[in-house]
C-alpha positions as CSV (number, residue, x, y, z in Angstrom):
1,X,-5.2,-12.0,24.2
2,X,-3.1,-9.1,23.1
3,X,-4.8,-5.4,22.7
4,X,-4.1,-3.9,19.4
5,X,-2.6,-0.6,20.0
6,X,-3.3,1.9,17.0
7,X,0.3,3.7,17.0
8,X,-0.5,5.8,14.4
9,X,-3.3,7.2,15.7
10,X,-1.5,7.9,19.3
11,X,2.0,9.5,17.8
12,X,2.1,11.8,14.7
13,X,3.7,10.3,11.6
14,X,7.2,11.8,11.4
15,X,7.6,11.1,15.3
16,X,6.8,7.2,14.3
17,X,8.4,6.4,11.4
18,X,12.0,6.9,12.1
19,X,10.9,4.3,14.9
20,X,9.9,2.0,12.6
21,X,13.0,2.4,10.4
22,X,14.8,1.5,13.0
23,X,13.2,-2.0,13.7
24,X,13.1,-3.0,10.2
25,X,17.0,-2.0,10.3
26,X,17.2,-4.1,13.1
27,X,15.2,-7.1,10.8
28,X,12.4,-7.0,12.5
29,X,8.4,-6.6,10.4
30,X,6.6,-3.9,11.7
31,X,2.9,-4.2,11.0
32,X,0.8,-0.5,11.4
33,X,-2.8,0.7,10.2
34,X,-3.4,2.2,7.0
35,X,-4.0,5.8,6.8
36,X,-5.1,7.6,3.6
37,X,-7.2,6.8,0.4
38,X,-4.3,6.7,-1.5
39,X,-4.1,2.6,-1.7
40,X,-7.4,2.1,-2.0
41,X,-9.2,-0.5,-3.2
42,X,-6.6,-2.5,-1.6
43,X,-5.9,-1.0,1.4
44,X,-8.7,1.1,3.0
45,X,-8.2,3.9,5.3
46,X,-8.7,3.4,9.3
47,X,-9.9,-0.3,8.6
48,X,-6.9,-2.3,7.2
49,X,-3.1,-2.8,8.1
50,X,0.1,-3.1,6.4
51,X,2.7,-5.5,7.1
52,X,6.7,-4.3,6.4
53,X,9.6,-5.7,6.0
54,X,13.2,-4.4,5.1
55,X,13.6,-3.7,1.2
56,X,16.7,-4.6,-0.8
57,X,16.3,-2.3,-3.9
58,X,17.4,-6.0,-6.4
59,X,13.9,-7.7,-4.7
60,X,11.6,-4.7,-5.7
61,X,9.8,-5.7,-8.9
62,X,6.8,-3.6,-11.1
63,X,4.0,-4.1,-8.9
64,X,5.4,-4.4,-5.7
65,X,4.0,-2.2,-2.5
66,X,6.6,-0.3,-1.1
67,X,7.1,2.5,1.4
68,X,9.8,5.2,0.5
69,X,10.9,8.6,2.4
70,X,10.4,11.1,0.3
71,X,12.9,14.1,-0.1
72,X,10.7,16.0,2.0
73,X,10.7,13.5,4.7
74,X,7.2,12.4,3.8
75,X,6.3,8.9,4.0
76,X,4.1,7.1,1.4
77,X,3.4,3.7,0.7
78,X,2.3,3.0,-3.1
79,X,2.7,0.5,-5.4
80,X,6.3,0.3,-8.2
81,X,5.0,1.0,-11.9
82,X,8.1,1.4,-13.5
83,X,12.0,0.1,-11.9
84,X,15.4,0.6,-13.8
85,X,19.0,-0.5,-12.6
86,X,18.9,2.9,-10.8
87,X,15.9,4.4,-10.2
88,X,11.8,3.3,-10.0
89,X,8.7,5.1,-10.2
90,X,5.2,4.7,-8.2
91,X,1.7,5.3,-8.1
92,X,-0.9,4.9,-5.6
93,X,-3.9,2.6,-6.5
94,X,-6.4,5.5,-5.7
95,X,-4.6,7.8,-8.3
96,X,-2.9,8.4,-11.6
97,X,-0.2,10.5,-11.3
98,X,3.2,8.8,-10.8
99,X,5.5,9.7,-9.0
100,X,9.5,9.5,-9.3
101,X,11.8,9.0,-10.3
102,X,12.8,7.7,-7.1
103,X,16.5,6.9,-6.0
104,X,16.8,3.2,-4.0
105,X,18.3,5.2,-1.2
106,X,15.0,6.4,-0.3
107,X,13.0,2.6,-0.6
108,X,12.6,2.1,3.2
109,X,10.3,-1.3,3.1
110,X,7.7,-3.6,1.1
111,X,4.7,-4.7,2.1
112,X,4.5,-8.3,2.5
113,X,1.1,-8.3,3.9
114,X,-2.4,-6.7,3.7
115,X,-4.9,-7.6,6.9
116,X,-8.2,-7.7,6.5
117,X,-10.3,-8.4,9.1
118,X,-10.1,-11.9,9.7
119,X,-7.8,-12.4,6.2
120,X,-4.6,-11.6,4.8
121,X,-3.4,-10.9,1.4
122,X,0.4,-12.0,0.9
123,X,2.9,-11.0,-1.4
124,X,3.1,-13.1,-4.1
125,X,-0.4,-14.4,-3.5
126,X,-2.4,-14.9,-7.3
127,X,-5.0,-12.1,-6.2
128,X,-2.1,-9.8,-5.6
129,X,-0.4,-10.4,-8.9
130,X,-3.7,-9.9,-10.7
131,X,-4.9,-6.8,-8.9
132,X,-1.5,-5.5,-9.6
133,X,-1.2,-6.4,-12.7
134,X,-4.8,-5.0,-13.6
135,X,-4.6,-2.3,-11.6
136,X,-1.3,-1.1,-12.6
137,X,-3.0,-1.3,-16.5
138,X,-6.1,0.2,-15.4
139,X,-4.2,3.5,-14.2
140,X,-5.0,6.0,-16.9
141,X,-9.1,4.8,-16.0
142,X,-9.1,3.9,-12.9
143,X,-10.8,6.4,-11.4
144,X,-13.9,6.0,-13.7
145,X,-13.5,1.9,-13.1
146,X,-13.9,2.6,-9.4
147,X,-17.1,4.7,-10.0
148,X,-18.7,1.7,-11.8
149,X,-17.3,-0.1,-8.8
150,X,-18.8,1.7,-6.5
151,X,-22.1,2.2,-8.0
152,X,-22.6,-1.6,-8.8
153,X,-21.7,-2.8,-5.3
154,X,-23.9,0.0,-4.4
155,X,-27.1,-1.7,-6.6
156,X,-25.8,-5.3,-5.4
157,X,-26.8,-4.1,-1.6
158,X,-29.8,-2.5,-2.7
159,X,-30.8,-5.6,-4.5
160,X,-29.5,-7.7,-1.4
161,X,-31.9,-6.3,1.3
162,X,-35.2,-6.2,-0.6
163,X,-35.8,-9.6,-0.3
């Protein structure tokens, strides 16, 4: 059995992502561990992995999750919330502020799968599409919705352990 090595914990992101870009340019897909909470609840930091595939700007649609390189050199994975023929805008699932405009040359890859334990959520699946549409619609009140969901989960867990 192959041992999974988390390169993000061993190599700083600013050194790893240029290698990821090179692999993507060579036509290879790359799977990396998620870091940070900006894409919660769909992508959980230190628990989920994401599969990156080289992206063509013409294939990017609203709701897609993309890897971009900011002008500062930082790499970020967020969801596309608006796209035009020449520019696009993104927002993290755990954020309300829209980032952009971004240029097509900043686009590195698209997330095509999210791996959570034994489960895989694939781009284009019903779960992916429904979640993207609802979550983009709820952008102005995401924090309140998340707080309610977390409280509800806590109540359910407490109820289940009482039995």
